[in-house]
TORPA-4810 file (N, C-alpha, C, O; in nm, 3 decimals):
<nodes>
NODE_1_0.099_-0.104_0.007_0.010_-0.012_0.027_0.088_0.122_0.002_0.178_0.141_0.084_M
NODE_2_0.074_0.209_-0.084_0.184_0.345_-0.108_0.135_0.410_0.016_0.022_0.392_0.061_P
NODE_3_0.239_0.497_0.075_0.217_0.574_0.183_0.215_0.725_0.140_0.168_0.808_0.218_T
NODE_4_0.257_0.758_0.035_0.227_0.891_-0.010_0.077_0.942_-0.046_0.002_0.859_-0.098_M
NODE_5_0.034_1.055_-0.024_-0.092_1.094_-0.023_-0.116_1.112_-0.193_-0.032_1.162_-0.269_P
NODE_6_-0.223_1.070_-0.225_-0.272_1.085_-0.352_-0.348_1.214_-0.383_-0.452_1.225_-0.319_L
NODE_7_-0.323_1.302_-0.457_-0.418_1.434_-0.488_-0.469_1.438_-0.610_-0.398_1.435_-0.711_I
NODE_8_-0.608_1.445_-0.614_-0.659_1.425_-0.747_-0.679_1.603_-0.798_-0.728_1.687_-0.724_A
NODE_9_-0.636_1.625_-0.915_-0.667_1.765_-0.952_-0.662_1.762_-1.118_-0.597_1.683_-1.186_S
NODE_10_-0.745_1.862_-1.164_-0.712_1.868_-1.304_-0.874_1.829_-1.324_-0.920_1.724_-1.279_G
NODE_11_-0.957_1.930_-1.400_-1.090_1.870_-1.433_-1.188_1.852_-1.319_-1.300_1.807_-1.343_G
NODE_12_-1.153_1.884_-1.201_-1.254_1.836_-1.095_-1.331_1.970_-1.093_-1.273_2.069_-1.048_I
NODE_13_-1.460_1.980_-1.140_-1.535_2.081_-1.158_-1.657_2.121_-1.071_-1.708_2.233_-1.067_T
NODE_14_-1.706_1.984_-0.984_-1.802_1.978_-0.885_-1.770_1.886_-0.753_-1.663_1.828_-0.736_N
NODE_15_-1.859_1.884_-0.681_-1.868_1.790_-0.588_-1.876_1.655_-0.629_-1.818_1.560_-0.576_G
NODE_16_-1.955_1.651_-0.731_-1.938_1.480_-0.777_-1.831_1.427_-0.807_-1.792_1.319_-0.762_I
NODE_17_-1.761_1.509_-0.899_-1.637_1.486_-0.948_-1.548_1.461_-0.827_-1.481_1.357_-0.820_D
NODE_18_-1.547_1.559_-0.727_-1.451_1.532_-0.620_-1.493_1.393_-0.530_-1.413_1.317_-0.475_A
NODE_19_-1.602_1.385_-0.531_-1.690_1.240_-0.450_-1.606_1.118_-0.541_-1.538_1.033_-0.483_A
NODE_20_-1.622_1.121_-0.698_-1.564_1.026_-0.769_-1.397_0.991_-0.724_-1.356_0.879_-0.693_K
NODE_21_-1.316_1.111_-0.729_-1.217_1.109_-0.715_-1.165_1.058_-0.561_-1.052_1.011_-0.554_A
NODE_22_-1.223_1.065_-0.477_-1.209_1.002_-0.338_-1.244_0.848_-0.345_-1.163_0.758_-0.322_L
NODE_23_-1.366_0.831_-0.376_-1.388_0.674_-0.433_-1.304_0.609_-0.497_-1.305_0.489_-0.472_C
NODE_24_-1.203_0.656_-0.601_-1.125_0.608_-0.669_-0.951_0.609_-0.590_-0.838_0.581_-0.630_L
NODE_25_-1.003_0.650_-0.482_-0.851_0.660_-0.397_-0.780_0.764_-0.375_-0.673_0.753_-0.316_G
NODE_26_-0.823_0.875_-0.413_-0.775_1.011_-0.371_-0.768_1.060_-0.225_-0.876_1.061_-0.166_A
NODE_27_-0.663_1.099_-0.159_-0.662_1.161_-0.033_-0.699_1.306_-0.024_-0.745_1.359_0.077_D
NODE_28_-0.675_1.366_-0.139_-0.719_1.517_-0.115_-0.793_1.523_-0.278_-0.789_1.441_-0.369_L
NODE_29_-0.859_1.657_-0.268_-0.894_1.696_-0.390_-0.866_1.840_-0.441_-0.919_1.934_-0.383_V
NODE_30_-0.796_1.857_-0.534_-0.773_1.986_-0.576_-0.888_2.072_-0.668_-0.951_2.004_-0.748_G
NODE_31_-0.915_2.203_-0.663_-0.996_2.246_-0.757_-0.940_2.388_-0.773_-0.953_2.470_-0.682_Q
NODE_32_-0.867_2.421_-0.907_-0.838_2.565_-0.940_-0.935_2.638_-1.019_-1.005_2.736_-0.991_A
NODE_33_-0.923_2.560_-1.138_-0.999_2.626_-1.228_-1.133_2.650_-1.240_-1.180_2.740_-1.310_A
NODE_34_-1.195_2.572_-1.172_-1.339_2.589_-1.130_-1.365_2.691_-1.034_-1.477_2.741_-1.039_A
NODE_35_-1.271_2.740_-0.933_-1.290_2.824_-0.850_-1.258_2.949_-0.921_-1.306_3.056_-0.884_A
NODE_36_-1.174_2.939_-1.025_-1.112_3.057_-1.054_-1.198_3.187_-1.091_-1.169_3.300_-1.052_L
NODE_37_-1.317_3.151_-1.181_-1.417_3.267_-1.191_-1.468_3.308_-1.072_-1.477_3.430_-1.060_H
NODE_38_-1.503_3.244_-0.984_-1.558_3.277_-0.859_-1.481_3.372_-0.784_-1.535_3.455_-0.711_S
NODE_39_-1.327_3.363_-0.802_-1.245_3.437_-0.712_-1.188_3.542_-0.785_-1.108_3.615_-0.725_A
NODE_40_-1.215_3.563_-0.906_-1.222_3.690_-0.962_-1.335_3.755_-0.981_-1.338_3.828_-1.080_T
NODE_41_-1.460_3.747_-0.893_-1.557_3.800_-0.890_-1.574_3.844_-0.749_-1.585_3.966_-0.737_T
NODE_42_-1.580_3.775_-0.641_-1.584_3.820_-0.529_-1.549_3.722_-0.401_-1.527_3.603_-0.425_S
NODE_43_-1.543_3.762_-0.288_-1.523_3.662_-0.197_-1.641_3.586_-0.146_-1.632_3.473_-0.099_L
NODE_44_-1.746_3.650_-0.157_-1.896_3.597_-0.149_-1.901_3.468_-0.252_-1.923_3.354_-0.211_D
NODE_45_-1.879_3.499_-0.386_-1.883_3.423_-0.482_-1.806_3.276_-0.461_-1.853_3.164_-0.484_A
NODE_46_-1.663_3.312_-0.407_-1.604_3.188_-0.364_-1.655_3.106_-0.252_-1.640_2.984_-0.249_V
NODE_47_-1.711_3.169_-0.164_-1.773_3.101_-0.057_-1.912_3.022_-0.126_-1.948_2.910_-0.088_I
NODE_48_-1.973_3.091_-0.221_-2.072_3.054_-0.260_-2.049_2.906_-0.352_-2.121_2.806_-0.356_D
NODE_49_-1.947_2.929_-0.407_-1.880_2.812_-0.471_-1.853_2.706_-0.386_-1.891_2.598_-0.431_H
NODE_50_-1.801_2.702_-0.283_-1.747_2.597_-0.211_-1.855_2.553_-0.133_-1.845_2.439_-0.087_F
NODE_51_-1.979_2.633_-0.102_-2.080_2.587_-0.019_-2.160_2.470_-0.117_-2.201_2.360_-0.082_Q
NODE_52_-2.166_2.528_-0.241_-2.228_2.423_-0.327_-2.140_2.304_-0.351_-2.197_2.200_-0.382_I
NODE_53_-2.013_2.304_-0.340_-1.936_2.175_-0.340_-1.962_2.085_-0.235_-1.991_1.966_-0.251_I
NODE_54_-1.949_2.152_-0.115_-2.003_2.101_0.006_-2.124_2.016_0.030_-2.133_1.913_0.097_I
NODE_55_-2.224_2.085_-0.043_-2.359_2.028_-0.040_-2.372_1.897_-0.134_-2.438_1.798_-0.104_E
NODE_56_-2.287_1.917_-0.269_-2.265_1.826_-0.343_-2.216_1.689_-0.295_-2.259_1.580_-0.332_Q
NODE_57_-2.128_1.710_-0.215_-2.057_1.596_-0.132_-2.136_1.555_-0.045_-2.149_1.433_-0.046_L
NODE_58_-2.213_1.626_0.053_-2.304_1.552_0.123_-2.417_1.467_0.043_-2.457_1.356_0.079_R
NODE_59_-2.464_1.537_-0.071_-2.551_1.425_-0.139_-2.484_1.286_-0.167_-2.537_1.176_-0.148_V
NODE_60_-2.355_1.311_-0.215_-2.309_1.173_-0.249_-2.283_1.100_-0.143_-2.278_0.978_-0.157_A
NODE_61_-2.261_1.159_-0.014_-2.239_1.059_0.101_-2.393_1.007_0.126_-2.423_0.900_0.179_C
NODE_62_-2.456_1.074_0.093_-2.610_1.010_0.115_-2.657_0.923_0.027_-2.739_0.843_0.071_F
NODE_63_-2.625_0.916_-0.099_-2.654_0.845_-0.166_-2.598_0.710_-0.150_-2.661_0.604_-0.162_C
NODE_64_-2.455_0.725_-0.117_-2.355_0.575_-0.099_-2.403_0.540_0.051_-2.368_0.427_0.083_T
NODE_65_-2.446_0.584_0.113_-2.463_0.552_0.270_-2.365_0.561_0.365_-2.350_0.500_0.471_G
NODE_66_-2.277_0.678_0.291_-2.148_0.724_0.368_-2.181_0.808_0.490_-2.270_0.893_0.483_S
NODE_67_-2.115_0.787_0.597_-2.132_0.868_0.694_-2.062_1.006_0.678_-2.113_1.112_0.715_A
NODE_68_-1.941_0.995_0.620_-1.835_1.111_0.610_-1.777_1.073_0.473_-1.805_0.986_0.391_D
NODE_69_-1.674_1.182_0.480_-1.581_1.143_0.338_-1.485_1.036_0.361_-1.431_0.991_0.260_L
NODE_70_-1.450_0.982_0.481_-1.366_0.893_0.514_-1.440_0.750_0.450_-1.384_0.669_0.376_I
NODE_71_-1.554_0.743_0.490_-1.656_0.642_0.456_-1.648_0.652_0.314_-1.611_0.555_0.247_A
NODE_72_-1.684_0.772_0.256_-1.711_0.773_0.096_-1.582_0.712_0.016_-1.602_0.666_-0.096_L
NODE_73_-1.466_0.710_0.064_-1.348_0.653_0.018_-1.367_0.504_0.001_-1.302_0.446_-0.086_R
NODE_74_-1.452_0.435_0.079_-1.470_0.297_0.059_-1.607_0.281_-0.008_-1.650_0.166_-0.013_H
NODE_75_-1.679_0.375_-0.057_-1.810_0.337_-0.118_-1.768_0.276_-0.266_-1.669_0.296_-0.336_A
NODE_76_-1.883_0.194_-0.285_-1.870_0.092_-0.414_-1.928_0.200_-0.554_-2.036_0.259_-0.565_V
NODE_77_-1.815_0.198_-0.645_-1.873_0.274_-0.739_-1.937_0.180_-0.846_-1.868_0.084_-0.881_L
NODE_78_-2.059_0.195_-0.902_-2.127_0.098_-0.990_-2.145_0.192_-1.131_-2.172_0.311_-1.132_L
NODE_79_-2.124_0.113_-1.240_-2.142_0.151_-1.364_-2.281_0.140_-1.396_-2.350_0.041_-1.372_R
NODE_80_-2.324_0.258_-1.460_-2.451_0.262_-1.523_-2.455_0.217_-1.677_-2.380_0.268_-1.760_V
NODE_81_-2.531_0.136_-1.703_-2.570_0.101_-1.822_-2.565_0.192_-1.936_-2.649_0.282_-1.936_A
NODE_82_-2.469_0.185_-2.048_-2.482_0.277_-2.167_-2.376_0.379_-2.124_-2.342_0.459_-2.211_G
NODE_83_-2.313_0.390_-1.994_-2.198_0.507_-1.983_-2.081_0.425_-1.976_-2.081_0.314_-1.923_Q
NODE_84_-1.974_0.484_-2.033_-1.849_0.447_-2.030_-1.790_0.461_-1.879_-1.673_0.431_-1.855_A
</nodes>
């Protein structure tokens, strides 16, 4: 088992992408490009952006029966018919 942390970054646009990265084994998720527009708008826009991300992660935890993000890392990913 690797001992270095795995950071998922690049193309993470929302909380569902972050949840998938965590389920696939990431220890941390980075999000720069998706937050950049908010950052150039205002501090409130950045706060709103990350509140949405947090809510999306909560929904992902609920839908997978995960109590928290640590449990989400062990959630089973299912392939939906017709999707790659």
